[in-house]
N, C-alpha and C positions, 0 to 999 in steps of 0.2 A: 081457578080458570083465568086465563088472560088472552089478550089478542096476540097474534103472531104475524110477522111479515116474512114472506117467502120470495126468493128470486129463482126463477126457472130459466135455464139456458136451453134453448131448443133449436131444432131445424124445422123450418116452416113446412107444413103439409096440410092438406085438406082434412078437416075433422079433428085436428090436434086439440084445438081449444075446447071442443065439446067433450072430448075424453078427459081432459083435465078437470073441467067443471063437474063432470059426472062422478069423479072420485070424492068430491066434497058432498055431493047429493047422497051418495051411498052411506056416508057417515052422518047424514042429516045435519050438515054444517053449512052455514051461509057465509058468503064473502062480503066484506064491508067495502072494499075499494080495490081497484085494479089499475095498473099503469103499464104501458108497453114502452120499450126504448127502441131506438133505431138500431141498436147493436144486436138485436135478436134475443131480447130477454123480456120476460113477463114478471111483473111484481104484483103480489097478491097480499091483501090484508084480511085476515080472518076475523070472524066474530070470536068472542071468548070461548075457548075450548080447553078440554083436558089435555095434558101433555101426551098421554098415550094415544089419544085420538089423532093428534098432530103427527106423531111418529108413523101411525098406520097410513094416514093420507099421503105422507111424503114417500113411503115405500111403494104405494100404489102408483104414484106419479112417476117414480123412477123407472118402473117397468113399462111405461108407455113408449111405443116406438117413436123416435125423433127427439126425446128428452135427453139431453146430454148431462145435465146436472141440476140438482135442486138443493138449496141451502137456506138457512135462516139468515136474515139481515136485519139490522136495527131500524132502517128507515126506507120509506118509499123514495124514489128519485126526487120528487118535488120537495119532500120533507128534508132530505139530505142537503139540497141546495139552500133551503131556508135556514137550516141549522148552521151550515158553513158561513152564510152571510151574517147570522147572529153572532157567531164566534168572532168573526172579523170585527163586527160592530163593537163588541164588548172589549176586544183586545186593544182597540185604538185608545191611546192615552188622552187624546183631545176629547172634550165633551161634545157630543153630537145630538142635536134635536131636529126632528122633522116637524114642521108647523104648517097648518093649512092657511088659506088666504084670509081666514077670519082671526088668525093669531092663536089658534088652539093647538096644543102639543099633541102630535099623533104618536111619535116614537122618540126614544131617547136611550142613551147608554148609561152605564154606571158612572163613568167619568163626568157626565153632565150633572148628575146629582151631587157629586163631591164638589164640583166647581160652583154650582148654584147654591147649595145648601150647607156645604161644609162636610168635613170628614166625620165618619161615624153614623151618618144618616143614609140608610140604604133602602128602607121599605116604603118611603112615600111614593105614591103613584102620581106621576105628573100628567098622565094622559087625560086629555079633555080640558086641561087648565090653560089659562091664557099665558103666553110667554111673557107678557108685560107684568105679570105678578112677580116675576123673578128677575127680569132684566129691565133696567131703565134705558130704553133705546133712545138714541139721539135722532131718531127718525120715526115716521109712522109707516105701517105696512103699505099704506096706499102710495107712499112716496117711492116704494120699490118698483111699482109698476113701470115697465119700460126700461128699468135699469139693466145694463148688460154686464155680465161677468161678476166676479166676486168683489164685494165691498168689504173693506177692512176698517174696523173701528177699535178704539181703545176705551175700555170701560173701567170705572172704579166701582167695585162690587161691595157687598156687605162686609162689615168688619175690615174695611180698608183693603180688601183683597183686590188686586188688579189683575185683569186678564185681557187678552186680545180676543176680538170677536170677528170672525169671517162670516159674511152673510151671502148666501148663494140662492137667488130667486130662480124658480123653475116655472116655465110657462106651458100652457096647453091651449092651442087654438087662439093664441094672442092674449090669453087671460092668465093672471097670476094663479098658479095651481098649488104649488108647494114652496116652502122656504126652508133651506137647510142652514141651521146655525151651527158653526163650529167654534167652540171656546178653547182657547189655549191658555194654560196657567202661565202667568208672566215669569214665574220662577223657572219653569222649564225652558221658556224662550231665552231667558237670560243665560241659563247654563249653556244652551246651544251657541249663542253669540260668543260667550266667554271661551268655550272650547275651540271655536273656529277662528276667532280673531285675536283674542288676548293671550290664551294659554300658550300658543307657539312662541310668544315673545317673553314668556316668563323665565325666571332663573331660580336656581336653588344654591345651597351653600357650596355645592361641588363646582359652581362656576366662579367662585371667588378664588383668585390665584394669589397664594401667599406661602411663605415659609418662615416669616419673622415671628418672634415671640409676641410682640404687641398685637399682631393680627390673630395669632392663635388664641390669645386670651379673649379678644373681642368675639371671635366666632364661637368659642365655647360658651361664653355668656349669652350670646344671641340664641344658640341652640337650646339653652335652658329656658329662655323666655319665649321661644317661638310658639309653643302649644298652649300658652296661657291666653286669657282674654284681656290681660292688662295692657293699657295704652303704653306705647313706646315712643320715646323721643330720640331720634338719631341726630347726633351733633357731629359736624365735620366741615372742613373747608370745601370750597368748590372743587369738583373733580375727584373727590375721594371715593365716590361710589355709593352715595346714600340710597339712591333708588334701587340699585342692585341688592343692597342689604335688605331693604324693605320687601322686595319681591321674594327674596330667599326666606324671610321670616314668614311671609304668607304661604309659600309653597310647602313649608315644613309644619304648618299649623293644621288644625282640624277644619279650618275654613277654606282649604285649598280647592275644594270643588265649587266654591262660590266666587263671585267676582272680586278682582283686585282693581280698584279704581283710583287713579292718580289725578290730583289737581294741583296746579302751580298757583299758590296763593298770591304771588307777586305779579302774575301775568294778567289778572283781571281787575278792573275797577270794582269798588265795593258793591255797587248795585248789581252788577253782572255776577259777581262772586256769590252773592246771596241767592240769586235765582238759579245758579248752577248747582249750589249745594242743596238747596231746599226745594227747588222746582217752583213753578208758577201756574196759576189758573188762567184760563182763556180770558183775554181782555184786560189783564192786570196792568199792562203797559203797552205803549205804542210799539207795534212790530212783534208782539207776542204771538206764538204759534197757535193756530186754531186747535182747540181741544186742550190747550195747556201743555205742560211738560213736566215729567217727573224729575226730581232732583237726584243728585248723586248719592245722597243718603238712602233714598228709596232703591236706586239701582244696585247699590252695594249691599243690600240687605243680606245678612248672614255671612257676608264676606269682609273685606278689608278696605278702608278708605285711607289713602296715603295723601296727607296734606304736606306738600313740599313747600319749602321756603315759608314756613309758618310765621317766622319772625317779621315778614313783610305784610302780614294781614292788618288791615286798618283797625283801629281801636273799636269803632262802632260794630264792626263785624265780629271782633273778638268777644264782645258781650253777648251777641246772639249765639255764637258758637258755644260759649260756656253754658248757656241755659239749655241748649239742645243736648249737650253731652251730659248734663246733670239729670235731665228728665227722660232721656232716650225717646223724645218725641219732637217732631218738627211740624211746621205749618208752611204750606206753599205760599209764595208771594201772591197776595190778592185773595188768599183762601181763608176760610173760617174754621175748617175742621183740621185737627191735628192727626198725624199718622205716627205709628210706632215703628221702630226699626231696631235691628240687632246688628250693629256694625262695630268692628274693632278699629281703633284709630292708631295709625302709625304716622307720626309727623317728623319733619326733618328741617334743620336750619343750619346755616353757616355763621349765624350771629351769636353773640354772647347775650342770651336772653336775660340773664340776671342784670347785666348792665343796662339793657333796654328797659327792664322793670324800674331800675333806679332813676332813669330820666323820664319815666312816664310813657314809654312807647309800647310797653307790653304789660298785660294784666297779670299780676302775680297769681290770682286764683286760677286763671286759665293755664298758666305755666305748671302749677302743681297738679292740675287735672290731666295734663298731657304727659308730664314727666314722671310717670309711675316707674318705668324702667328706662334709665338713660343708657344709650349706647354711643360711645364716643369713638369715631373712626380716626385713627392717627394719620397725620399727613404723610405723604410719601417720603419726605426728608427725615422722618423719624422711624422709618422702617425700610431702610435702603437695602436690606437683605432680600427684599422682594423684587428689586428692580431687574436683575438678570432674568428671573423667572417670568416677570411680566413682559419684558422686552421680547423674549423668545416667543411667548404666547401671541403677542400682537403681530410679530413678524409672520408667524404661520397664518394668522387670520388674514392679514393683508395680502399675502401671496396667494392664498386660496381665493380671495375676492377678485384679484387681478388675473387669476388663471396662470400665474407664474410658478416655476419650480421654487422650492424652499430656498431661503438664503441662509448663509452662515454669518452670525454676528461674532466678530473677532473679539479677543480679550481687550484690546486697546479701545474698541468702541464701548464695551461694557464699563471699562474703567472711567471713560469720559462721562458716561451716564451717571456713574456713582458720585462724581465730583459736583454735579449740578444740584441746585436746591429745589427744583420743581415747584415753583409757586402755583402752577396749574394742576399739580398732583398727577394722579393716574391718567386723567384725560389728556393732559399735556404730553405725558410720555407716549401715549397711544398716537397722538398727532405727530410727534417727532419721528417715531418709527415709520408711520405710514408715509410721511413726507420724504423721509430718507430713502425708502424702498422705491417710491414712485420716480424719484429723480436720479436713481442710480441703477444701472442695468446689470452690474456684476453680481456673481453668485456669492462672493464674500464681501462683507461690508466692514470697514474699519473706522477709526475715529475721524479720519479725514473726510469720510462720506457723510457724517452726521450733519443734518440741517436743523439747527435750533431755530426758535422764533426770534432771531436777532437780525433779521434783514433790515438794512438801512435804506430808507426811502428818501429821495430828494425833498427837501422842505421848501415850499414856495409860499411866500406871504403876500397877501393883498397889500396895496399901499397903505390902507387904514391900519391893518394889523402891524405893518412894519413901523409906522409912526408911533403906535402904542409901545412897541418893544423898545424903540429908540428913546422914548420919553422915560421909560423905566430905567434904562441904562444911564441916561443923563442924570436922573435923580440920585442914583447910587454914586456916580462920579462926583457930583456936587458934595455928597456927604463924605465920601472916601475915595481917594485916588485909585484904590485897588478894586478891580471888578471881581467879585466872587460869584461863581455860577449859582451857589446856594442862595445868595441874596436875590439874584435875578429871579430864580424860580419861585422863591417865597413871595416876592412882590407881585409877580404875575398871578400866582395862586390867590393872593389876597384880593387883587383887582377882580378876578373872575368870581370869587365868592361874593364880593360886594354887589356886583352886577346881578348875580343869580338870586341873592337874598332879596334885593329890591324888586326883582321881577316875580318871584314865586312865593316868597315868605313861607316856605315849607321845606324842612330839612329832608323829608322823604322824597319830594319832587326833585330837589337839587341833587340828591343822591342818584336818582334815576337818570338825570341828564348827564351827570359826570361818570356814571358807571361804578359808583362806590356806595357803601352802606350809609344810611342816614346817621348812624353812630359816628362814622368817620367824618361826616360833614359837621356834626355838632362839635366834635373834638377840634377840628380845624377852625371853626368859628370862635371857640374859646381861646385858641392859640393866638388869633389875630385880633381878639377883642371885638368881634362883630356881633351885633344883636339885631333882632328884627325891628 
């Protein structure tokens, strides 16, 4: 025997209810619950009865005048609403807890258990327990009184699990009545941010334009390396497309659903680079963010961290990075506790790192840690077969951006492009094509339309600079009656280096001022016999 729920569709008339109840009385059966709906239906819950008795009662009710239909249903209307709410409650991926004003948990969903206690724990009953047993709140419940709207906090949970917490206080007659806690797994939040902001800007190997043999060999090697977890060092001159290759590697790997995070190691001073990579705790330095900040190693967990211009990283930072890569653990600036991470490292440089090692500017142990798989991008002058294809690609891209019809690049223009050495590589080619299209309105572009970066600007010297230049020329004339441009340039270069060495006493800083690598500065100092 079991209980049954019946739904009766009827047309209202006097005495109908009595006749329905009489059917149950005749079978000596009681009703446990009854609900009526505004749509002209009655719902009845019986006490436990035999199936045959239920069939007999339903047949009797069907024969009552005014009854249109009778059928079994799983729930009473009130139960159905509660079940639907519960299904929605459990379907939500965020963890939800309903807490009273004393901090005791009244209701929660399965996601809350996973976020609070970890995966695999399903049976623990949280009802009646204090929320503070599970969450280290940065405020007291009393402090919520009078708070309006949702408050958002970031918490570091057990086992270094980070989640976001939304707190929504509910009031009744001016008093704190309930508090809704909504927990969001930071990994899910990161995926959302990545999919909305970063993923649309990502590239894959199909975005690399080439037809030359050197590039085909490089791409084949990169495809083989993409799905491994081995660290990759991309080597190439400025403008060859190192970041494009790094993004393609990420998007072809098993980590493509997780963040790709790029950081320029040359753009930040050492102290800021450390806090960016490893994060910092609140109050660790003047101007630090309230609540601290997670580092890029934390944010890129399970994804890829792209360290661009790794050759410009200061030596002190190199030592810290090496230890982190060895242990797969890091500590925030100002923090005591280490956190683990799972990050693949792709680094890139336009420097000769072996040469930097020989002069003490790069650690050999870090080099071998990063250089598990080297990928060397050939400069554009060594793969000129790609130039016509790239030029046409950039022309289509520029025309689309400008809203102009496509242009035709004539053979004489392409031949002129092939003669050039492209010190700025693919980036310079893109700039030349864009500049040429912007300043020419014709549909066909030839060699005469090309605008290289050879524009001559009038040179004006201040009186002091003019006197220095004249002094250099006079010194050369006293030594030799013939003026050679090479001699003038070398003397000026030496004077500039002497001045900067005296002022900065750092080849790295001098290189930043002059826009050249510190290796080039050291070579020039050796050439002119300049020491610190």
